[in-house]
MARMI-89571 format. One line per 3 residues: their letters; for each residue x, y, z of C-alpha. Coordinates in steps of 0.5 Angstrom, whole numbers, plus 500, padded with zeros to 3 digits. Each point is the difference from the previous one (the first is absolute). Example, Ala and Ser with C-alpha at 12.3 -4.5 7.8 and 13.67 -1.06 7.14 Angstrom:
! MARMI-89571
AS = 525:491:516; 502:507:498
//
This chain:
! MARMI-89571
MSL = 540:479:114; 500:497:493; 495:503:495
SGG = 496:497:495; 500:502:493; 493:504:501
GGP = 504:505:506; 497:496:506; 502:496:505
APP = 502:493:497; 496:494:502; 503:496:506
LLT = 505:495:497; 499:496:507; 495:500:505
VEG = 499:497:507; 493:501:503; 498:498:507
ARK = 506:495:502; 499:497:506; 505:495:503
TYG = 500:496:506; 505:496:504; 497:497:506
AVQ = 498:505:504; 504:505:497; 496:505:494
ALR = 506:502:496; 496:503:495; 493:503:501
GVD = 497:502:494; 506:503:496; 499:504:493
FSL = 506:502:496; 501:502:493; 506:500:495
APG = 500:505:494; 504:498:494; 507:503:500
EVH = 499:502:508; 505:499:505; 495:499:506
AVC = 503:499:507; 497:496:506; 502:503:507
GDN = 498:498:507; 503:497:506; 502:493:501
GAG = 494:496:501; 496:505:496; 498:495:494
KST = 505:502:495; 503:493:499; 493:497:500
LIK = 498:504:495; 506:499:496; 499:492:501
LIS = 493:501:497; 502:504:494; 506:495:498
GVE = 497:494:501; 503:497:506; 493:500:504
EPD = 493:501:498; 495:505:503; 495:497:505
AGA = 495:505:497; 501:506:495; 502:500:492
IRL = 506:501:496; 499:503:493; 505:501:495
RGE = 498:505:495; 493:499:502; 500:492:500
PKD = 500:496:506; 506:496:502; 501:494:504
FGS = 507:499:501; 502:493:503; 507:501:500
PED = 506:505:499; 501:497:493; 492:502:498
ALQ = 501:507:502; 507:500:496; 496:497:494
AGI = 495:506:501; 506:505:500; 501:501:507
ATI = 507:499:503; 502:501:507; 507:502:502
HQD = 501:498:507; 505:502:505; 505:495:499
LGL = 499:501:492; 500:492:499; 506:500:496
VPG = 505:494:500; 507:503:503; 505:495:496
MTI = 497:501:493; 501:506:495; 496:506:498
WQN = 497:497:494; 499:493:503; 496:504:506
IFL = 496:504:495; 498:494:496; 499:495:505
GSE = 494:496:499; 499:503:493; 507:498:497
LER = 500:501:492; 502:494:496; 503:498:493
RVL = 500:494:496; 507:497:497; 500:494:496
GLK = 493:499:503; 502:500:507; 498:506:505
LLD = 505:504:503; 500:506:504; 501:506:496
RAA = 505:504:505; 501:505:495; 493:502:499
MIS = 499:500:507; 506:505:502; 498:504:494
GAR = 493:500:503; 502:502:507; 504:506:498
AYL = 494:502:496; 495:500:506; 505:503:505
GRL = 501:505:495; 493:502:500; 501:501:508
NAT = 506:505:498; 504:495:505; 507:500:499
LED = 502:493:499; 505:498:494; 503:493:502
MEL = 494:495:500; 504:495:503; 501:503:507
KVD = 497:496:505; 494:503:504; 504:499:507
ALS = 505:505:497; 495:506:499; 498:505:504
GGQ = 493:501:503; 497:505:494; 503:495:495
RQA = 497:494:503; 493:504:500; 501:501:492
VAL = 502:493:499; 493:498:504; 496:505:496
SRA = 503:498:493; 498:493:502; 493:503:501
LRR = 500:504:493; 502:493:497; 494:497:502
SAE = 496:506:497; 497:503:507; 496:506:499
III = 499:500:508; 506:500:504; 500:499:508
MDE = 506:503:504; 500:498:507; 505:505:504
PTA = 505:500:494; 504:505:504; 500:496:507
ALG = 508:500:502; 502:504:494; 505:506:501
VRE = 498:507:497; 504:499:494; 497:493:498
TAK = 493:502:502; 500:506:495; 502:495:495
VLD = 494:495:502; 495:507:499; 503:501:493
LIR = 498:493:499; 493:501:502; 500:507:495
ALK = 503:495:494; 494:495:501; 495:506:500
AQG = 503:503:494; 499:493:497; 493:500:501
AAV = 500:495:506; 496:501:506; 503:499:507
ILV = 497:498:507; 506:503:505; 499:497:507
SHG = 505:505:504; 501:502:507; 504:506:497
MAE = 496:506:499; 506:504:497; 500:494:494
VAA = 493:501:500; 500:507:499; 505:500:495
VAD = 497:495:495; 492:498:502; 494:503:496
RAT = 495:498:505; 501:496:507; 495:496:504
ILR = 501:500:508; 498:493:503; 498:500:507
AGR = 498:494:504; 497:497:494; 496:506:497
ADP = 502:505:495; 500:507:499; 498:503:494
PFD = 506:501:495; 503:507:499; 504:503:495
VPG = 508:500:503; 503:506:495; 501:506:504
LTA = 500:496:507; 507:500:504; 502:494:504
EDL = 498:503:506; 493:501:497; 499:493:499
SRR = 503:498:507; 494:504:503; 495:497:496
VLE = 502:493:502; 500:502:507; 493:503:499
PLV = 493:496:502; 497:496:495; 495:504:495
G = 493:498:501
//
């Protein structure tokens, strides 16, 4: 947990209070509370259908809660779209990463926020500045990629994650939601993704890590919240717990 200058716990960067969401007869969220501290890696765990995806959709602006509130630094927020959330500093890295395979690294990082320069009164894309910027964003993540002209479809899974995260940094995101970032990755690529998460934390970003991988959660998370049937256990500290400890907690009955 991050600390404030006075030595106590920092006030939450993000809070979700009493979130409820219903789809027809299905109660996806039943009054869920969640908080995220500045610079924290907070894992959201639970079986399929527990409500993880719905909670992330509310935070990322994909959907709005039927009841409850979302606050950013204590201020109520009403996100009408993912772009609203992104403008507020919340970026989501989905499993498919949202990259364009046939485009280069630098083109993907600056996609939708390209840099321009004027030549004889004409607006032109500033390719050199974007290549330099892309390299700088990847450098902040300690990602070992040199050739910014490589196309994304030539990259490994871990390298693609680095490009997606660099795009989030380009948009000045201070909260990054990572949805199952190690799914379908091998041991080596998983280790690279965990290093990326550590680098994000070192940069001061807060990360919401949605994962079924308890080993990965144990390796990088500061706290975890377990969802079960649309309800949430109180969050708990992760350091010192093993993957087996976390798996047992997921299988325990809901507290309260």
